Residue frames as qw, qx, qy, qz and C-alpha x, y, z in Angstrom:
[[0.746, 0.526, -0.236, 0.333, 21.37, 111.60, 138.13],
 [0.717, -0.580, -0.032, 0.385, 24.48, 111.37, 140.25],
 [0.105, -0.871, 0.266, 0.400, 27.50, 113.65, 139.96],
 [0.372, -0.310, 0.732, 0.479, 29.53, 111.25, 137.78],
 [0.424, 0.520, 0.713, 0.203, 26.64, 110.64, 135.36],
 [0.134, 0.952, 0.170, -0.216, 26.19, 114.45, 135.08],
 [0.244, -0.710, 0.459, 0.475, 29.90, 114.93, 134.42],
 [0.487, 0.002, 0.784, 0.384, 29.80, 112.42, 131.60],
 [0.343, 0.721, 0.586, 0.141, 27.08, 114.34, 129.80],
 [0.099, -0.854, 0.038, 0.510, 28.94, 117.64, 129.79],
 [0.703, 0.627, 0.159, 0.297, 30.23, 119.08, 126.62],
 [0.531, -0.439, 0.092, 0.719, 33.51, 120.85, 126.14],
 [0.313, 0.919, 0.125, -0.206, 34.30, 124.01, 124.21],
 [0.453, -0.474, 0.518, 0.550, 37.62, 123.06, 122.59],
 [0.565, 0.695, -0.200, -0.396, 38.10, 124.10, 119.04],
 [0.958, 0.257, 0.008, 0.129, 39.81, 121.75, 116.58],
 [0.414, 0.704, -0.354, 0.455, 42.89, 123.95, 116.81],
 [0.437, -0.646, 0.461, -0.423, 42.94, 123.67, 120.59],
 [0.955, -0.127, 0.236, -0.128, 42.59, 119.94, 120.46],
 [0.808, 0.498, -0.145, 0.278, 45.37, 119.70, 117.88],
 [0.075, 0.765, -0.434, 0.470, 47.56, 121.94, 120.06],
 [0.682, -0.494, 0.413, -0.346, 46.93, 119.80, 123.19],
 [0.984, 0.147, 0.095, 0.024, 47.53, 116.57, 121.31],
 [0.606, 0.651, -0.278, 0.362, 50.80, 117.88, 119.97],
 [0.208, -0.704, 0.484, -0.476, 51.92, 118.82, 123.49],
 [0.863, -0.261, 0.345, -0.261, 50.96, 115.42, 124.80],
 [0.936, 0.321, -0.034, 0.138, 52.78, 113.72, 122.09],
 [0.337, 0.722, -0.413, 0.442, 55.90, 115.75, 122.87],
 [0.529, -0.559, 0.469, -0.433, 55.55, 114.84, 126.50],
 [0.980, 0.016, 0.176, -0.088, 55.21, 111.12, 125.51],
 [0.720, 0.571, -0.257, 0.300, 58.40, 111.49, 123.49],
 [0.063, -0.712, 0.530, -0.456, 60.17, 112.96, 126.55],
 [0.790, -0.337, 0.402, -0.318, 59.00, 110.03, 128.69],
 [0.960, 0.273, -0.010, 0.063, 60.19, 107.57, 126.11],
 [0.429, 0.710, -0.384, 0.404, 63.51, 109.39, 126.08],
 [0.408, -0.627, 0.502, -0.434, 63.75, 109.05, 129.82],
 [0.954, -0.083, 0.243, -0.155, 63.09, 105.31, 129.53],
 [0.777, 0.541, -0.200, 0.254, 65.96, 105.07, 126.98],
 [0.069, 0.749, -0.474, 0.458, 68.24, 106.95, 129.29],
 [0.702, -0.427, 0.488, -0.295, 67.53, 104.45, 132.17],
 [0.975, 0.196, 0.106, 0.009, 68.03, 101.52, 129.81],
 [0.644, 0.608, -0.243, 0.397, 71.36, 103.03, 128.70],
 [0.711, -0.460, -0.301, 0.437, 72.36, 103.55, 132.39],
 [0.278, 0.659, -0.016, 0.699, 72.85, 107.29, 131.89],
 [0.231, 0.089, -0.516, 0.820, 73.89, 109.51, 134.83],
 [0.158, -0.600, -0.713, 0.326, 71.25, 110.14, 137.51],
 [0.063, -0.493, -0.050, 0.866, 71.63, 113.95, 137.10],
 [0.113, 0.085, -0.597, -0.790, 70.68, 113.74, 133.35],
 [0.241, -0.403, -0.858, -0.209, 67.62, 111.57, 134.02],
 [0.178, -0.564, -0.569, 0.572, 66.44, 113.81, 136.90],
 [0.033, 0.372, -0.135, -0.918, 66.74, 116.93, 134.74],
 [0.211, -0.102, -0.758, -0.609, 64.54, 115.21, 132.06],
 [0.262, -0.491, -0.824, 0.104, 62.04, 114.11, 134.59],
 [0.103, -0.534, -0.306, 0.781, 61.84, 117.74, 135.86],
 [0.137, 0.180, -0.424, -0.877, 61.25, 118.94, 132.29],
 [0.274, -0.317, -0.846, -0.330, 58.36, 116.44, 131.91],
 [0.220, -0.548, -0.671, 0.448, 56.87, 117.55, 135.18],
 [0.012, -0.459, -0.047, 0.887, 57.00, 121.14, 134.14],
 [0.215, -0.017, -0.643, -0.735, 55.41, 120.34, 130.66],
 [0.292, -0.437, -0.848, -0.073, 52.55, 118.40, 132.30],
 [0.167, -0.563, -0.494, 0.641, 51.95, 121.11, 134.90],
 [0.035, 0.292, -0.229, -0.928, 51.92, 123.82, 132.19],
 [0.274, -0.175, -0.748, -0.579, 49.44, 121.92, 130.07],
 [0.279, -0.501, -0.786, 0.230, 47.24, 121.34, 133.12],
 [0.095, -0.516, -0.270, 0.807, 47.22, 125.04, 133.96],
 [0.138, 0.133, -0.451, -0.872, 46.35, 125.94, 130.39],
 [0.302, -0.328, -0.837, -0.317, 43.48, 123.48, 130.38],
 [0.226, -0.548, -0.648, 0.478, 42.22, 124.84, 133.71],
 [0.027, 0.397, 0.020, -0.917, 42.17, 128.37, 132.43],
 [0.234, -0.029, -0.679, -0.695, 40.40, 127.29, 129.35],
 [0.284, -0.432, -0.855, 0.022, 37.84, 125.42, 131.48],
 [0.138, -0.533, -0.469, 0.691, 37.31, 128.47, 133.64],
 [0.092, 0.333, -0.224, -0.911, 36.82, 130.77, 130.62],
 [0.413, -0.016, -0.643, -0.645, 34.37, 128.51, 128.86],
 [0.471, -0.283, -0.834, -0.044, 32.70, 125.62, 130.82],
 [0.277, -0.357, -0.607, 0.654, 32.64, 127.43, 134.13],
 [0.156, 0.146, -0.057, -0.975, 31.31, 130.68, 132.66],
 [0.452, -0.149, -0.671, -0.568, 28.52, 128.62, 130.96],
 [0.440, -0.335, -0.806, 0.212, 27.65, 126.85, 134.23],
 [0.133, -0.318, -0.429, 0.835, 27.42, 130.04, 136.15],
 [0.276, 0.046, -0.277, -0.919, 25.23, 131.64, 133.49],
 [0.571, -0.208, -0.692, -0.389, 23.01, 128.58, 133.85],
 [0.523, -0.600, 0.256, -0.549, 22.93, 129.02, 137.64],
 [0.945, -0.089, -0.296, 0.108, 24.95, 125.86, 138.22],
 [0.150, -0.888, 0.327, -0.287, 27.00, 127.34, 141.00],
 [0.893, -0.360, 0.265, 0.060, 28.36, 124.08, 142.20],
 [0.765, 0.535, -0.060, 0.354, 30.91, 124.50, 139.34],
 [0.039, -0.851, 0.360, -0.379, 32.81, 126.93, 141.65],
 [0.728, -0.488, 0.457, -0.154, 33.30, 124.16, 144.21],
 [0.939, 0.217, 0.190, 0.186, 34.41, 121.69, 141.49],
 [0.493, 0.751, -0.191, 0.396, 37.02, 124.24, 140.16],
 [0.307, -0.774, 0.457, -0.313, 38.26, 124.87, 143.65],
 [0.903, -0.208, 0.376, -0.002, 38.68, 121.06, 144.10],
 [0.812, 0.522, 0.040, 0.258, 40.60, 121.02, 140.82],
 [0.142, 0.865, -0.307, 0.371, 42.86, 123.74, 141.91],
 [0.650, -0.582, 0.450, -0.192, 43.59, 121.88, 145.17],
 [0.950, 0.071, 0.293, 0.087, 44.42, 118.76, 143.16],
 [0.660, 0.691, -0.060, 0.290, 46.80, 120.59, 140.87],
 [0.252, -0.887, 0.363, -0.136, 49.06, 121.76, 143.65]]
């Protein structure tokens, strides 16, 4: 089984509450992006649009960091307990990508 097939068979440890929280945050981000689109269509001032873009970037980064922490406290711990130490390299790769 290759790495991608193995990744597809993994399970997550998100509670229904966590899923709901993440979806709400994503919906809020989606609303912010739609707002930016309206601002462009309305030919709003560049400064206003850039400030909103910065807010979306911060929201996405914050959500990504929260998901990474959750991943490390659940999935990664389980992998290490099961002697699947390659999970450490995978998380390091994730951290590099999030920069």
